[in-house]
mmCIF file as gemmi writes it, N, C-alpha and C atoms, coordinates in Angstrom:
data_model
loop_
_atom_site.group_PDB
_atom_site.id
_atom_site.type_symbol
_atom_site.label_atom_id
_atom_site.label_alt_id
_atom_site.label_comp_id
_atom_site.label_asym_id
_atom_site.label_entity_id
_atom_site.label_seq_id
_atom_site.pdbx_PDB_ins_code
_atom_site.Cartn_x
_atom_site.Cartn_y
_atom_site.Cartn_z
_atom_site.occupancy
_atom_site.B_iso_or_equiv
_atom_site.pdbx_formal_charge
_atom_site.auth_seq_id
_atom_site.auth_asym_id
_atom_site.pdbx_PDB_model_num
ATOM 1 N N . MET Axp A 1 ? 3.399 11.75 5.213 1 0 ? 1 A 1
ATOM 2 C CA . MET Axp A 1 ? 2.648 10.949 4.191 1 0 ? 1 A 1
ATOM 3 C C . MET Axp A 1 ? 4.116 10.848 3.138 1 0 ? 1 A 1
ATOM 4 N N . TYR Axp A 2 ? 4.839 11.914 3.059 1 0 ? 2 A 1
ATOM 5 C CA . TYR Axp A 2 ? 6.212 11.623 2.449 1 0 ? 2 A 1
ATOM 6 C C . TYR Axp A 2 ? 7.135 10.481 3.078 1 0 ? 2 A 1
ATOM 7 N N . SER Axp A 3 ? 6.738 10.174 4.249 1 0 ? 3 A 1
ATOM 8 C CA . SER Axp A 3 ? 7.947 9.338 4.774 1 0 ? 3 A 1
ATOM 9 C C . SER Axp A 3 ? 7.121 7.571 4.532 1 0 ? 3 A 1
ATOM 10 N N . GLN Axp A 4 ? 5.763 7.678 4.728 1 0 ? 4 A 1
ATOM 11 C CA . GLN Axp A 4 ? 5.076 6.536 4.271 1 0 ? 4 A 1
ATOM 12 C C . GLN Axp A 4 ? 5.004 6.015 2.553 1 0 ? 4 A 1
ATOM 13 N N . ARG Axp A 5 ? 5.368 7.103 2.013 1 0 ? 5 A 1
ATOM 14 C CA . ARG Axp A 5 ? 5.597 6.995 0.624 1 0 ? 5 A 1
ATOM 15 C C . ARG Axp A 5 ? 6.862 5.94 0.164 1 0 ? 5 A 1
ATOM 16 N N . LEU Axp A 6 ? 7.608 6.8 1.092 1 0 ? 6 A 1
ATOM 17 C CA . LEU Axp A 6 ? 9.092 5.939 0.684 1 0 ? 6 A 1
ATOM 18 C C . LEU Axp A 6 ? 9.278 4.691 1.538 1 0 ? 6 A 1
ATOM 19 N N . LYS Axp A 7 ? 8.49 4.446 2.645 1 0 ? 7 A 1
ATOM 20 C CA . LYS Axp A 7 ? 8.7 2.883 3.354 1 0 ? 7 A 1
ATOM 21 C C . LYS Axp A 7 ? 7.552 2.248 2.157 1 0 ? 7 A 1
ATOM 22 N N . LYS Axp A 8 ? 6.568 2.472 1.738 1 0 ? 8 A 1
ATOM 23 C CA . LYS Axp A 8 ? 5.988 1.616 0.736 1 0 ? 8 A 1
ATOM 24 C C . LYS Axp A 8 ? 6.582 1.127 -0.79 1 0 ? 8 A 1
ATOM 25 N N . SER Axp A 9 ? 8.064 1.82 -0.623 1 0 ? 9 A 1
ATOM 26 C CA . SER Axp A 9 ? 8.682 1.724 -1.984 1 0 ? 9 A 1
ATOM 27 C C . SER Axp A 9 ? 10.204 0.78 -1.742 1 0 ? 9 A 1
ATOM 28 N N . ASP Axp A 10 ? 9.727 0.762 -0.467 1 0 ? 10 A 1
ATOM 29 C CA . ASP Axp A 10 ? 10.915 0.078 0.226 1 0 ? 10 A 1
ATOM 30 C C . ASP Axp A 10 ? 12.674 0.533 0.145 1 0 ? 10 A 1
ATOM 31 N N . ILE Axp A 11 ? 12.191 2.028 0.375 1 0 ? 11 A 1
ATOM 32 C CA . ILE Axp A 11 ? 13.43 3.083 0.917 1 0 ? 11 A 1
ATOM 33 C C . ILE Axp A 11 ? 13.789 3.387 1.965 1 0 ? 11 A 1
ATOM 34 N N . ILE Axp A 12 ? 14.697 2.724 2.345 1 0 ? 12 A 1
ATOM 35 C CA . ILE Axp A 12 ? 15.099 2.937 3.749 1 0 ? 12 A 1
ATOM 36 C C . ILE Axp A 12 ? 15.507 4.284 4.087 1 0 ? 12 A 1
ATOM 37 N N . ILE Axp A 13 ? 15.108 5.035 5.269 1 0 ? 13 A 1
ATOM 38 C CA . ILE Axp A 13 ? 14.718 6.318 5.26 1 0 ? 13 A 1
ATOM 39 C C . ILE Axp A 13 ? 16.262 6.676 6.32 1 0 ? 13 A 1
ATOM 40 N N . SER Axp A 14 ? 17.165 7.379 6.283 1 0 ? 14 A 1
ATOM 41 C CA . SER Axp A 14 ? 18.112 7.784 6.713 1 0 ? 14 A 1
ATOM 42 C C . SER Axp A 14 ? 18.113 9.061 8.044 1 0 ? 14 A 1
ATOM 43 N N . ILE Axp A 15 ? 18.218 9.222 8.98 1 0 ? 15 A 1
ATOM 44 C CA . ILE Axp A 15 ? 17.917 10.274 9.807 1 0 ? 15 A 1
ATOM 45 C C . ILE Axp A 15 ? 19.278 10.885 10.34 1 0 ? 15 A 1
ATOM 46 N N . ASP Axp A 16 ? 19.867 11.933 10.148 1 0 ? 16 A 1
ATOM 47 C CA . ASP Axp A 16 ? 21.563 11.907 11.331 1 0 ? 16 A 1
ATOM 48 C C . ASP Axp A 16 ? 21.161 11.738 12.685 1 0 ? 16 A 1
ATOM 49 N N . GLY Axp A 17 ? 22.194 11.423 12.541 1 0 ? 17 A 1
ATOM 50 C CA . GLY Axp A 17 ? 22.289 11.129 14.677 1 0 ? 17 A 1
ATOM 51 C C . GLY Axp A 17 ? 23.467 12.605 15.04 1 0 ? 17 A 1
ATOM 52 N N . LYS Axp A 18 ? 23.482 12.186 16.275 1 0 ? 18 A 1
ATOM 53 C CA . LYS Axp A 18 ? 24.101 13.934 16.68 1 0 ? 18 A 1
ATOM 54 C C . LYS Axp A 18 ? 25.928 13.505 16.073 1 0 ? 18 A 1
ATOM 55 N N . ASP Axp A 19 ? 26.18 14.924 15.605 1 0 ? 19 A 1
ATOM 56 C CA . ASP Axp A 19 ? 27.764 14.816 15.273 1 0 ? 19 A 1
ATOM 57 C C . ASP Axp A 19 ? 27.649 14.208 13.861 1 0 ? 19 A 1
ATOM 58 N N . GLN Axp A 20 ? 26.909 14.091 13.063 1 0 ? 20 A 1
ATOM 59 C CA . GLN Axp A 20 ? 26.714 13.358 11.984 1 0 ? 20 A 1
ATOM 60 C C . GLN Axp A 20 ? 26.316 14.041 10.563 1 0 ? 20 A 1
ATOM 61 N N . ALA Axp A 21 ? 26.717 15.739 11.002 1 0 ? 21 A 1
ATOM 62 C CA . ALA Axp A 21 ? 26 16.33 9.511 1 0 ? 21 A 1
ATOM 63 C C . ALA Axp A 21 ? 26.395 15.881 8.069 1 0 ? 21 A 1
ATOM 64 N N . LYS Axp A 22 ? 27.769 15.401 8.283 1 0 ? 22 A 1
ATOM 65 C CA . LYS Axp A 22 ? 28.044 14.961 6.566 1 0 ? 22 A 1
ATOM 66 C C . LYS Axp A 22 ? 27.355 14.228 6.003 1 0 ? 22 A 1
ATOM 67 N N . ASP Axp A 23 ? 26.723 13.397 6.935 1 0 ? 23 A 1
ATOM 68 C CA . ASP Axp A 23 ? 25.805 12.123 6.694 1 0 ? 23 A 1
ATOM 69 C C . ASP Axp A 23 ? 24.807 12.677 4.932 1 0 ? 23 A 1
ATOM 70 N N . ASN Axp A 24 ? 24.351 13.703 5.193 1 0 ? 24 A 1
ATOM 71 C CA . ASN Axp A 24 ? 23.311 13.995 3.56 1 0 ? 24 A 1
ATOM 72 C C . ASN Axp A 24 ? 24.064 15.251 3.153 1 0 ? 24 A 1
ATOM 73 N N . LEU Axp A 25 ? 25.439 14.974 3.036 1 0 ? 25 A 1
ATOM 74 C CA . LEU Axp A 25 ? 25.872 16.105 2.426 1 0 ? 25 A 1
ATOM 75 C C . LEU Axp A 25 ? 25.875 16.281 1.15 1 0 ? 25 A 1
ATOM 76 N N . CYS Axp A 26 ? 25.928 14.831 0.054 1 0 ? 26 A 1
ATOM 77 C CA . CYS Axp A 26 ? 25.625 14.936 -1.235 1 0 ? 26 A 1
ATOM 78 C C . CYS Axp A 26 ? 24.782 15.288 -1.62 1 0 ? 26 A 1
ATOM 79 N N . VAL Axp A 27 ? 23.803 14.739 -0.943 1 0 ? 27 A 1
ATOM 80 C CA . VAL Axp A 27 ? 21.942 14.871 -1.114 1 0 ? 27 A 1
ATOM 81 C C . VAL Axp A 27 ? 22.169 16.503 -0.993 1 0 ? 27 A 1
ATOM 82 N N . GLU Axp A 28 ? 22.188 16.722 -0.001 1 0 ? 28 A 1
ATOM 83 C CA . GLU Axp A 28 ? 22.184 18.568 -0.01 1 0 ? 28 A 1
ATOM 84 C C . GLU Axp A 28 ? 22.542 19.171 -0.805 1 0 ? 28 A 1
ATOM 85 N N . ILE Axp A 29 ? 23.623 18.768 -1.27 1 0 ? 29 A 1
ATOM 86 C CA . ILE Axp A 29 ? 24.409 19.529 -2.274 1 0 ? 29 A 1
ATOM 87 C C . ILE Axp A 29 ? 23.422 19.68 -3.721 1 0 ? 29 A 1
ATOM 88 N N . PHE Axp A 30 ? 23.239 17.964 -3.868 1 0 ? 30 A 1
ATOM 89 C CA . PHE Axp A 30 ? 22.309 17.67 -5.094 1 0 ? 30 A 1
ATOM 90 C C . PHE Axp A 30 ? 21.017 18.145 -4.989 1 0 ? 30 A 1
ATOM 91 N N . LEU Axp A 31 ? 20.443 18.674 -3.876 1 0 ? 31 A 1
ATOM 92 C CA . LEU Axp A 31 ? 18.972 19.252 -3.827 1 0 ? 31 A 1
ATOM 93 C C . LEU Axp A 31 ? 19.349 21.014 -3.904 1 0 ? 31 A 1
ATOM 94 N N . ARG Axp A 32 ? 20.218 21.064 -3.329 1 0 ? 32 A 1
ATOM 95 C CA . ARG Axp A 32 ? 20.102 22.646 -3.893 1 0 ? 32 A 1
ATOM 96 C C . ARG Axp A 32 ? 20.694 23.192 -5.476 1 0 ? 32 A 1
ATOM 97 N N . SER Axp A 33 ? 21.477 22.259 -5.715 1 0 ? 33 A 1
ATOM 98 C CA . SER Axp A 33 ? 21.964 22.261 -7.353 1 0 ? 33 A 1
ATOM 99 C C . SER Axp A 33 ? 20.142 22.555 -8.424 1 0 ? 33 A 1
ATOM 100 N N . SER Axp A 34 ? 19.363 21.265 -7.988 1 0 ? 34 A 1
ATOM 101 C CA . SER Axp A 34 ? 18.122 21.009 -8.426 1 0 ? 34 A 1
ATOM 102 C C . SER Axp A 34 ? 17.425 22.268 -8.377 1 0 ? 34 A 1
ATOM 103 N N . LYS Axp A 35 ? 17.735 23.142 -7.153 1 0 ? 35 A 1
ATOM 104 C CA . LYS Axp A 35 ? 16.136 24.142 -6.788 1 0 ? 35 A 1
ATOM 105 C C . LYS Axp A 35 ? 16.889 25.405 -7.121 1 0 ? 35 A 1
ATOM 106 N N . CYS Axp A 36 ? 18.413 25.588 -7.292 1 0 ? 36 A 1
ATOM 107 C CA . CYS Axp A 36 ? 18.678 26.991 -8.158 1 0 ? 36 A 1
ATOM 108 C C . CYS Axp A 36 ? 18.851 26.431 -9.409 1 0 ? 36 A 1
ATOM 109 N N . GLU Axp A 37 ? 19.278 25.685 -10.471 1 0 ? 37 A 1
ATOM 110 C CA . GLU Axp A 37 ? 19.523 25.638 -11.471 1 0 ? 37 A 1
ATOM 111 C C . GLU Axp A 37 ? 18.13 24.754 -12.316 1 0 ? 37 A 1
ATOM 112 N N . ARG Axp A 38 ? 17.101 24.345 -11.75 1 0 ? 38 A 1
ATOM 113 C CA . ARG Axp A 38 ? 15.986 23.805 -12.353 1 0 ? 38 A 1
ATOM 114 C C . ARG Axp A 38 ? 14.706 24.389 -11.573 1 0 ? 38 A 1
ATOM 115 N N . ILE Axp A 39 ? 14.309 23.902 -10.619 1 0 ? 39 A 1
ATOM 116 C CA . ILE Axp A 39 ? 13.217 23.875 -10.045 1 0 ? 39 A 1
ATOM 117 C C . ILE Axp A 39 ? 12.543 25.453 -10.043 1 0 ? 39 A 1
ATOM 118 N N . ASP Axp A 40 ? 13.689 26.485 -9.302 1 0 ? 40 A 1
ATOM 119 C CA . ASP Axp A 40 ? 13.496 27.786 -9.008 1 0 ? 40 A 1
ATOM 120 C C . ASP Axp A 40 ? 13.364 28.563 -10.874 1 0 ? 40 A 1
ATOM 121 N N . LEU Axp A 41 ? 13.603 27.837 -11.748 1 0 ? 41 A 1
ATOM 122 C CA . LEU Axp A 41 ? 13.42 28.659 -13.134 1 0 ? 41 A 1
ATOM 123 C C . LEU Axp A 41 ? 12.301 27.928 -13.697 1 0 ? 41 A 1
ATOM 124 N N . GLY Axp A 42 ? 12.165 27.076 -13.269 1 0 ? 42 A 1
ATOM 125 C CA . GLY Axp A 42 ? 10.43 26.18 -14.448 1 0 ? 42 A 1
ATOM 126 C C . GLY Axp A 42 ? 9.721 26.763 -13.837 1 0 ? 42 A 1
ATOM 127 N N . GLU Axp A 43 ? 8.619 26.712 -15.078 1 0 ? 43 A 1
ATOM 128 C CA . GLU Axp A 43 ? 7.2 27.148 -14.964 1 0 ? 43 A 1
ATOM 129 C C . GLU Axp A 43 ? 6.515 26.054 -14.998 1 0 ? 43 A 1
ATOM 130 N N . TYR Axp A 44 ? 6.082 25.174 -14.061 1 0 ? 44 A 1
ATOM 131 C CA . TYR Axp A 44 ? 5.484 23.634 -14.637 1 0 ? 44 A 1
ATOM 132 C C . TYR Axp A 44 ? 4.1 23.968 -14.373 1 0 ? 44 A 1
ATOM 133 N N . LYS Axp A 45 ? 3.448 23.209 -15.566 1 0 ? 45 A 1
ATOM 134 C CA . LYS Axp A 45 ? 2.023 23.616 -15.712 1 0 ? 45 A 1
ATOM 135 C C . LYS Axp A 45 ? 1.06 22.318 -14.733 1 0 ? 45 A 1
ATOM 136 N N . SER Axp A 46 ? 2.034 21.34 -14.316 1 0 ? 46 A 1
ATOM 137 C CA . SER Axp A 46 ? 1.581 20 -13.758 1 0 ? 46 A 1
ATOM 138 C C . SER Axp A 46 ? 2.664 19.356 -12.853 1 0 ? 46 A 1
ATOM 139 N N . ILE Axp A 47 ? 2.259 18.408 -11.822 1 0 ? 47 A 1
ATOM 140 C CA . ILE Axp A 47 ? 2.857 17.672 -11.237 1 0 ? 47 A 1
ATOM 141 C C . ILE Axp A 47 ? 4.076 16.984 -12.251 1 0 ? 47 A 1
ATOM 142 N N . LYS Axp A 48 ? 3.283 16.112 -13.383 1 0 ? 48 A 1
ATOM 143 C CA . LYS Axp A 48 ? 3.86 15.286 -14.503 1 0 ? 48 A 1
ATOM 144 C C . LYS Axp A 48 ? 4.766 16.043 -15.098 1 0 ? 48 A 1
ATOM 145 N N . ASP Axp A 49 ? 5.329 17.599 -15.496 1 0 ? 49 A 1
ATOM 146 C CA . ASP Axp A 49 ? 6.072 18.063 -15.866 1 0 ? 49 A 1
ATOM 147 C C . ASP Axp A 49 ? 7.564 18.369 -14.959 1 0 ? 49 A 1
ATOM 148 N N . LEU Axp A 50 ? 7.08 18.688 -13.591 1 0 ? 50 A 1
ATOM 149 C CA . LEU Axp A 50 ? 7.927 18.85 -12.605 1 0 ? 50 A 1
ATOM 150 C C . LEU Axp A 50 ? 8.744 17.597 -12.65 1 0 ? 50 A 1
ATOM 151 N N . GLN Axp A 51 ? 7.799 16.375 -12.282 1 0 ? 51 A 1
ATOM 152 C CA . GLN Axp A 51 ? 8.638 14.877 -12.311 1 0 ? 51 A 1
ATOM 153 C C . GLN Axp A 51 ? 9.424 14.731 -13.409 1 0 ? 51 A 1
ATOM 154 N N . GLU Axp A 52 ? 9.014 14.924 -14.563 1 0 ? 52 A 1
ATOM 155 C CA . GLU Axp A 52 ? 9.762 14.837 -15.956 1 0 ? 52 A 1
ATOM 156 C C . GLU Axp A 52 ? 11.519 15.875 -15.945 1 0 ? 52 A 1
ATOM 157 N N . ASP Axp A 53 ? 11.013 16.847 -15.58 1 0 ? 53 A 1
ATOM 158 C CA . ASP Axp A 53 ? 12.234 18.011 -15.289 1 0 ? 53 A 1
ATOM 159 C C . ASP Axp A 53 ? 13.102 17.474 -14.182 1 0 ? 53 A 1
ATOM 160 N N . ALA Axp A 54 ? 12.664 16.91 -13.219 1 0 ? 54 A 1
ATOM 161 C CA . ALA Axp A 54 ? 13.622 16.266 -11.836 1 0 ? 54 A 1
ATOM 162 C C . ALA Axp A 54 ? 14.155 14.839 -12.463 1 0 ? 54 A 1
ATOM 163 N N . GLU Axp A 55 ? 13.862 14.249 -12.908 1 0 ? 55 A 1
ATOM 164 C CA . GLU Axp A 55 ? 14.32 13.06 -13.821 1 0 ? 55 A 1
ATOM 165 C C . GLU Axp A 55 ? 15.204 13.497 -14.482 1 0 ? 55 A 1
ATOM 166 N N . ASP Axp A 56 ? 15.074 14.718 -15.707 1 0 ? 56 A 1
ATOM 167 C CA . ASP Axp A 56 ? 15.604 14.886 -16.573 1 0 ? 56 A 1
ATOM 168 C C . ASP Axp A 56 ? 17.166 15.339 -15.927 1 0 ? 56 A 1
ATOM 169 N N . HIS Axp A 57 ? 17.098 15.994 -14.542 1 0 ? 57 A 1
ATOM 170 C CA . HIS Axp A 57 ? 17.821 16.756 -13.999 1 0 ? 57 A 1
ATOM 171 C C . HIS Axp A 57 ? 18.879 15.78 -13.315 1 0 ? 57 A 1
ATOM 172 N N . ILE Axp A 58 ? 18.569 14.905 -12.836 1 0 ? 58 A 1
ATOM 173 C CA . ILE Axp A 58 ? 19.221 13.559 -12.142 1 0 ? 58 A 1
ATOM 174 C C . ILE Axp A 58 ? 20.083 13.238 -13.089 1 0 ? 58 A 1
ATOM 175 N N . LYS Axp A 59 ? 19.675 12.675 -14.606 1 0 ? 59 A 1
ATOM 176 C CA . LYS Axp A 59 ? 20.551 12.239 -15.471 1 0 ? 59 A 1
ATOM 177 C C . LYS Axp A 59 ? 21.728 13.18 -16.037 1 0 ? 59 A 1
ATOM 178 N N . PHE Axp A 60 ? 21.145 14.734 -15.845 1 0 ? 60 A 1
ATOM 179 C CA . PHE Axp A 60 ? 22.131 15.389 -16.448 1 0 ? 60 A 1
ATOM 180 C C . PHE Axp A 60 ? 23.22 15.647 -15.536 1 0 ? 60 A 1
ATOM 181 N N . TYR Axp A 61 ? 22.593 15.624 -14.229 1 0 ? 61 A 1
ATOM 182 C CA . TYR Axp A 61 ? 23.769 15.667 -12.786 1 0 ? 61 A 1
ATOM 183 C C . TYR Axp A 61 ? 24.498 14.709 -12.486 1 0 ? 61 A 1
ATOM 184 N N . ASN Axp A 62 ? 24.236 13.286 -13.179 1 0 ? 62 A 1
ATOM 185 C CA . ASN Axp A 62 ? 24.737 12.378 -12.719 1 0 ? 62 A 1
ATOM 186 C C . ASN Axp A 62 ? 25.684 12.232 -14.287 1 0 ? 62 A 1
ATOM 187 N N . ASP Axp A 63 ? 25.453 12.31 -15.337 1 0 ? 63 A 1
ATOM 188 C CA . ASP Axp A 63 ? 25.914 11.864 -16.619 1 0 ? 63 A 1
ATOM 189 C C . ASP Axp A 63 ? 26.554 12.575 -17.228 1 0 ? 63 A 1
ATOM 190 N N . GLU Axp A 64 ? 26.565 14.045 -17.121 1 0 ? 64 A 1
ATOM 191 C CA . GLU Axp A 64 ? 27.101 15.069 -18.081 1 0 ? 64 A 1
ATOM 192 C C . GLU Axp A 64 ? 27.544 16.051 -17.713 1 0 ? 64 A 1
ATOM 193 N N . ARG Axp A 65 ? 27.033 16.243 -16.08 1 0 ? 65 A 1
ATOM 194 C CA . ARG Axp A 65 ? 27.482 17.731 -15.415 1 0 ? 65 A 1
ATOM 195 C C . ARG Axp A 65 ? 29.05 17.662 -14.858 1 0 ? 65 A 1
ATOM 196 N N . PHE Axp A 66 ? 29.84 18.199 -15.143 1 0 ? 66 A 1
ATOM 197 C CA . PHE Axp A 66 ? 31.383 18.25 -14.22 1 0 ? 66 A 1
ATOM 198 C C . PHE Axp A 66 ? 31.177 18.57 -12.897 1 0 ? 66 A 1
ATOM 199 N N . HIS Axp A 67 ? 31.799 17.916 -11.642 1 0 ? 67 A 1
ATOM 200 C CA . HIS Axp A 67 ? 31.504 18.03 -10.499 1 0 ? 67 A 1
ATOM 201 C C . HIS Axp A 67 ? 33.195 18.225 -9.906 1 0 ? 67 A 1
ATOM 202 N N . GLU Axp A 68 ? 33.177 20.225 -9.332 1 0 ? 68 A 1
ATOM 203 C CA . GLU Axp A 68 ? 34.841 20.494 -8.561 1 0 ? 68 A 1
ATOM 204 C C . GLU Axp A 68 ? 35.039 19.505 -7.87 1 0 ? 68 A 1
ATOM 205 N N . ALA Axp A 69 ? 34.386 18.833 -7.11 1 0 ? 69 A 1
ATOM 206 C CA . ALA Axp A 69 ? 34.77 17.75 -5.79 1 0 ? 69 A 1
ATOM 207 C C . ALA Axp A 69 ? 35.348 16.41 -6.335 1 0 ? 69 A 1
ATOM 208 N N . LEU Axp A 70 ? 34.752 16.445 -7.47 1 0 ? 70 A 1
ATOM 209 C CA . LEU Axp A 70 ? 35.247 14.83 -8.031 1 0 ? 70 A 1
ATOM 210 C C . LEU Axp A 70 ? 36.526 15.092 -9.312 1 0 ? 70 A 1
ATOM 211 N N . LYS Axp A 71 ? 37.158 16.292 -8.821 1 0 ? 71 A 1
ATOM 212 C CA . LYS Axp A 71 ? 38.235 16.594 -9.812 1 0 ? 71 A 1
ATOM 213 C C . LYS Axp A 71 ? 37.649 17.044 -10.954 1 0 ? 71 A 1
ATOM 214 N N . TYR Axp A 72 ? 36.649 17.726 -11.689 1 0 ? 72 A 1
ATOM 215 C CA . TYR Axp A 72 ? 35.957 17.68 -12.489 1 0 ? 72 A 1
ATOM 216 C C . TYR Axp A 72 ? 35.728 16.962 -13.537 1 0 ? 72 A 1
ATOM 217 N N . ARG Axp A 73 ? 35.227 15.776 -12.82 1 0 ? 73 A 1
ATOM 218 C CA . ARG Axp A 73 ? 35.143 14.745 -13.52 1 0 ? 73 A 1
ATOM 219 C C . ARG Axp A 73 ? 33.217 14.667 -13.303 1 0 ? 73 A 1
ATOM 220 N N . LYS Axp A 74 ? 32.581 13.479 -14.445 1 0 ? 74 A 1
ATOM 221 C CA . LYS Axp A 74 ? 31.45 13.272 -13.822 1 0 ? 74 A 1
ATOM 222 C C . LYS Axp A 74 ? 31.249 12.148 -12.817 1 0 ? 74 A 1
ATOM 223 N N . PRO Axp A 75 ? 30.178 11.934 -12.229 1 0 ? 75 A 1
ATOM 224 C CA . PRO Axp A 75 ? 29.83 11.209 -10.969 1 0 ? 75 A 1
ATOM 225 C C . PRO Axp A 75 ? 29.647 9.848 -11.77 1 0 ? 75 A 1
ATOM 226 N N . ILE Axp A 76 ? 29.055 9.656 -12.923 1 0 ? 76 A 1
ATOM 227 C CA . ILE Axp A 76 ? 28.905 8.493 -13.923 1 0 ? 76 A 1
ATOM 228 C C . ILE Axp A 76 ? 30.221 7.71 -13.932 1 0 ? 76 A 1
ATOM 229 N N . ASN Axp A 77 ? 31.616 8.235 -14.311 1 0 ? 77 A 1
ATOM 230 C CA . ASN Axp A 77 ? 32.602 8.149 -14.424 1 0 ? 77 A 1
ATOM 231 C C . ASN Axp A 77 ? 33.369 7.667 -13.188 1 0 ? 77 A 1
ATOM 232 N N . VAL Axp A 78 ? 33.186 8.273 -12.16 1 0 ? 78 A 1
ATOM 233 C CA . VAL Axp A 78 ? 34.045 7.845 -10.684 1 0 ? 78 A 1
ATOM 234 C C . VAL Axp A 78 ? 33.183 6.726 -10.384 1 0 ? 78 A 1
ATOM 235 N N . TYR Axp A 79 ? 32.069 6.69 -10.662 1 0 ? 79 A 1
ATOM 236 C CA . TYR Axp A 79 ? 31.269 5.338 -10.136 1 0 ? 79 A 1
ATOM 237 C C . TYR Axp A 79 ? 31.774 3.946 -11.085 1 0 ? 79 A 1
ATOM 238 N N . ARG Axp A 80 ? 32.257 4.543 -12.281 1 0 ? 80 A 1
ATOM 239 C CA . ARG Axp A 80 ? 32.211 2.932 -13.428 1 0 ? 80 A 1
ATOM 240 C C . ARG Axp A 80 ? 33.965 2.678 -12.972 1 0 ? 80 A 1
ATOM 241 N N . ALA Axp A 81 ? 34.501 3.97 -12.495 1 0 ? 81 A 1
ATOM 242 C CA . ALA Axp A 81 ? 36.174 3.319 -12.335 1 0 ? 81 A 1
ATOM 243 C C . ALA Axp A 81 ? 36.204 2.648 -11.171 1 0 ? 81 A 1
C-alpha cells in the first residue's frame, strides 16, 4: 500500500543494496528526529493533525534547526550556498 502510494505520486523508491548502509543515513536521522522530537510527544486527534504537525516539523528541521553535521548551520542555508 505504501509503495503503491509513492509510485502513484511519481516518487522513485530507493532500496539499499548490499554495503550501501549510508544511502539513507540522512533520511534515517530525520525520521529519528521526527519521532523523538515530535511524534512521540504529540497527542493527535486525527490523521490531519498528524500530517499538519509533520509538515511543520519538516519546515522547522530544514529552515530553523541548526545541525551539528552541517557545522551548526541550517540545511536551507547550506542548500542555497
